[in-house]
N, C-alpha and C positions, 0 to 999 in steps of 0.2 A: 417125623419130628412132631409138629403140632397136628393132632388128628383132624381138627376142623378150625378154621379161623372164625367162622360164624359162631355165634353164641358165647364167645369168649368174654364179651362184656358182662353177660349175666353171671358167668362163672366167677369172674373177678369180683363182681359186686357181692356175691355170696360169701366170698372168702374173707375171714376176719383180718383186719389190718393190725400189725404190731409195730410199735415205734421204739427204736433202740438208739436214737440219735444221742440221747444223753448218757448212755452207758459207756464206761471206759473200755478201751480196746481189750484189756486183759479179761474183763468180764464177758465180752463177747466170745473170746476164745474158750473160756471155761464153759460157757453155756453151750457152745458148739460141741466141745469134746465130751461134755457130760450128758448130752441129750436133752438139756433143758428146752432148747428150741425144737419143738416137735416137727416132724416131717411136713405136716399140713400147713405149717406157717410159711414155708418157702413155696408160695402159691404160684407155681409156673407149671406149664405142661412141658415135660421133658421129652427128648428123644435121644440124640446122640449121647448126652450125658446121662448118668444113672438117674433113676427115679429118685424123688426126694426121700423116700422111705429108707434112709440109710440104716444099716444095722450098726450096733455099737462097734463091732470089729472094724467096719469100714470107716467109721468116724475116727477111731484111733489111728488106723492106717494112714489117713490123709491129713492128720492134725498138723504135722510140721509144715507140709506144703500149704495148708490153709493159713497158717500163721504168716508165712512169707508173702503169700498172695494178698492177704488182707492188708498187711503193712504197705505194700507197694501201691495198692489201689487207694488207700486212705491218703497217701501223700499227694494224690492227684485229683481228689474229689472236687476241688475248686477250680481246676484248670479250665480255661475256655476251650471249646472244640476247635480242632485244627483242620476241619473239613476243607477239602479243596475240590475243584471241579476236575482236576486231572492229576494223575500220578504217572511217573515214568522212571523206571530204574533199569528196565530190560536193555541189554546191550550197551550200557554205559558204566563208567567207573565212578567212584566217589569224586565229588566236586565237579563232575561234568553235568551240564544242563541243569535239570531240576532234580537230580538224584538225591542230593542232601535234603532238600525240602520235602521230597516224597517220603524218604525214610523217616523223617521227623513226623510227618502227618500220619503215617501208617502206625505209629505208636498208639494212636487213639483206638485203632481197631483191636489191638490186643488188650488194651485197658478196658474197653467195653466188654469184652468177653470175660475178663477177670472180675470186673464189677458185677456182671451177671452171676458169676459163680459165687462171689462174696455175698450177694443178696440171697442166693439160694441157700447158702450155708448158715447165714445168720438171721435173715428176715429183716435186716436193717434197711429201712426205706431210703436212706441216703444213697445206697448203692443203686437201687432201682431208679432213683431220680437222675443219677449220673448217666445211666444207660439211656434213659429217656431223652435227656438233653443232647448227648453226643450222637446217638443213633439218629435222632430227627435231623440234626445238622448235616450228617453225612448223606442220608437218603434224599434230602432235598437240595443238596449242593453238588454232589459227585455226578459226573456224566460218564457212563460206562464207555470205555474205549474198546472192549472186547479183546484186549491184549492180556492173555491169561497169566503171563509172567508179572506184569504190572499189577494185576488184580488178584493174584492168588491169596494174598493175606485177607481178602474179604471173607474167607472162611470164618474168621473170628467175629466179624460183624453178624454173619448168619447165625453163629452159635449164640451170640448175645441176644438176638431177636428170639431164637428158638426157646431160650430159657425164660424170657420175660414177657412174651407176647400177651399172655392171658391177663397180665396186670398193667400193661402199658395203656396210656390214654388212647382213645380212639383215633385222634389225629396222628399220633406217631405210628400206631399199628397200621393204619390205612396207607400212610406214606411208605412204610417199610414193605408192605405187601405189594404196592405198586412198583416200587424199586426192584424188588427181588423177581417179580414176574417179568419185568422188562429185561432184567439182567440175564436170567436163565433162558428166556425165549430168544434173546439176542444171540447167545452162544449156540443154542440149538440150531437156529436158522443159519448161522455162519458155517457150521459144520455140514448141515444138510445141503448147502449150496455148492459144496466142493464135489468135483468129479471123483468117481471111484475107479480104482482103488485109491485111498487117501495116501498122500505123500508129504514130504517135508515136515513142517511144524504141525501138520494135522495127523502125523504118525508118531512123532517123538514125545518128549516130556511136556511140551506145550499142551498137547492133547490131554495128557493126564490131568493137568491143572484145569482145563476146561471141564473134563468129566466130573472132577471133584466139585467145582462150583455149581454145575448143573444139578448134580445129585443132591447136594446139601440143600439148595434152594427148593428143589422139587419136593423132597421129603419134608422140609420144614412147612411148606405151604400145603402139603398133602394134595398136590395137584396131580390127578391120575394121568393126564396126558403127558405132563412133564416127566412123571416117574417112569412111564413106559418108554419115553425118549431116552431118558438116563440109562435105563437098563439096556436098551438097544445099542446105544453108543458105547457103553462100557464094554460090552461083549465084543463089539467091532474093534475097539481099541486094543483089547487084550490080544486079539488075533493079529492086528497090524503091528504091534509093538513088541510082543513077547514071542520067542521061539518056543517050540515044544520042550526044549531042554531048559527053559527058564531064562536064557540070556535075552538082553533087550537090544532094540535098535539103538538106543542111546549109548550103550557100551560099545557097539560097533563103530558109531560115528565119532564118539568123543574119547574112546579108550580111557574112560574114567569111571570108577565106581561112585565118584561124587554125583554123577548124572544118573546112575542106576538108582541111587537113594532118592535123588530129586524126582525121579520118574515114578517110583513105587509108593512114596509116602502119600501123595494125593490120592492114589488109587486105594490105599488102605483106609484113608479117611472117608472116601466115598462109600467103601464097603461097610464101615461102621455106621454111617447114616442109613444105609439100606438094611442093615441087620435089625434095626429097631422096627422095621416094617416087615419082619419075618422073611427077608430075602438074604440068602447066603451067597455073597459074591466072591468069597475067598477061593472056593474050589471051582467056581463057574468056568466052564471050558469054552473056548472059541472053536471055530470049525477046524483050526489046525491042531487042536488038542492042548493049546497053551492055557495057562491059568495064572492068576496072581500068586497062588500058593506055590506054584513051580518057580516063579521069579524070586520069591522070598527064600526058597530053599537053595536056589542057585547062588544067592548072595550070602547065605549063612556061613559057608567056610571062610569067606573073607572077613566077616564080622567076628568070628571066633578066633581069627589069627591063624587058622590052619593053612590059609593061602594068603599071599600078599600081592600087591599090584602097584606098579609104578604109574602114577597118574599123568594123563594127558600126553604121554610120550608120543603117540601117533594120532593125535586128534586131527580131524579134517576141518575143524572150524577155526578160522583165523582169530576170532575173539578170545579163544582160549590162550593163544600165544600172547595176545595183547595183555591179558590179565596176569600171565606168568611174568612177562617183562615189567609189569607195574609193581611186581612184588607182592601181589595178593596171596595170602596163605591158602594152601591146599591145591595150588595149580602146578605144583611140581613136587617130586619126591614120592615116597610111598604113601598110599591111602591110610588115613587114620580111622580105624574101625569105629571109634567113638562118634564119628559123624553120622553113624546109623543108629545111635541110641534111641532117639525119639521114634524113628521108624519102627524099630523092633518093640518098643514099649507100646506103641499103637497097635502093632500086629498082635501083641499078646492080649489085647482086649478083644481080638477076634478069635484067637485060638491060644490056649494056654501053653501049647508046645513051644511058642516063641519066647516064653518068659525066661528060661535059662540064658538065652542069647542076650535078651534085653538086660538082664541083671549083670551079666558079664561086661556089659558096655557102660552101664550106669546103675548104681545101687538103687536110685529112685528115679521115677519119670519126671519130666518137667512139671512145675508146680500146678499149672492149669489142668494137666492130665490127671494128676494125682487127686485133685478135687473133683474133676469131671467124672472120671471113671476110676475110683480108688482101687478096685480089685481086677486082676486079669480074668479072662474067660477060663472056664474049666477045660 
């Protein structure tokens, strides 16, 4: 992600500032679509998202998504940060404990990412100021629990920082670096403290979310030690979680493609972060011969409808029965392949061979991804 945190103050100082606060929304969209806002004006060092030098075809491709994303962010620019010291949704149902409060607070994380993308697309300083304000509130308020299910949506915070770091005030940048360093190192230490072979939640989808958060923070900070830990733990997890035929531990435990998708999406996101540092994690093989590519290939026939699956019919986890009895959608009946749309659109940014599957599930990727990575890989 960011090549070096040091010297970003000088880079930001050298970059000309552009003020679009007085321009109407339609003007911003026209400027974005026509190329009036030149690549250099979105002065951030990118990694997971495409470099600012978008080609005209890419701008056209992402225009509808940009319009929707900008409209949503604009509606929240004056909202107060909802940063909290603790989040907890794992293992609970809506209206239980702090579930509802946590879900509401987490909306800040996605809005931060989208505001960073909006700033990148338009150069409008209002979006950068929003990121600065909300990011600082979160990194100085939240206390990591190192529960990866509760914290998985911090990927959006990491992306927001990744896109804006070179232009953020020193106070915010330093606070974010301290937070992400503590965050990633805490997860690394947690995993390394476990006896081998890893078992339980250190082998299933929880570990996928840990790997994602570690990798994204490591590459954003360009911390060599963290990056090597991320690579080591990624390969270990591929071998622990994925069989050579591509099936996953989560499928065996939960009897649900819902959890296969939930397991693979964070790994694809981690691989996208690694890709920008010239590391190709998609075909990377563990000692047992397993790979992320094999797991995506295993899921593909279900995503295309060639195969179907009755969800959670033989799950060994009591919470799955609890959610089914509560009437939550997706915990009974046949799996809906559309639930894998974002996964395959992400995977198509790693390898274009997944694009037909992605387009069969959804004609367009989620708005944030369409702006972040407008075109699939070749």
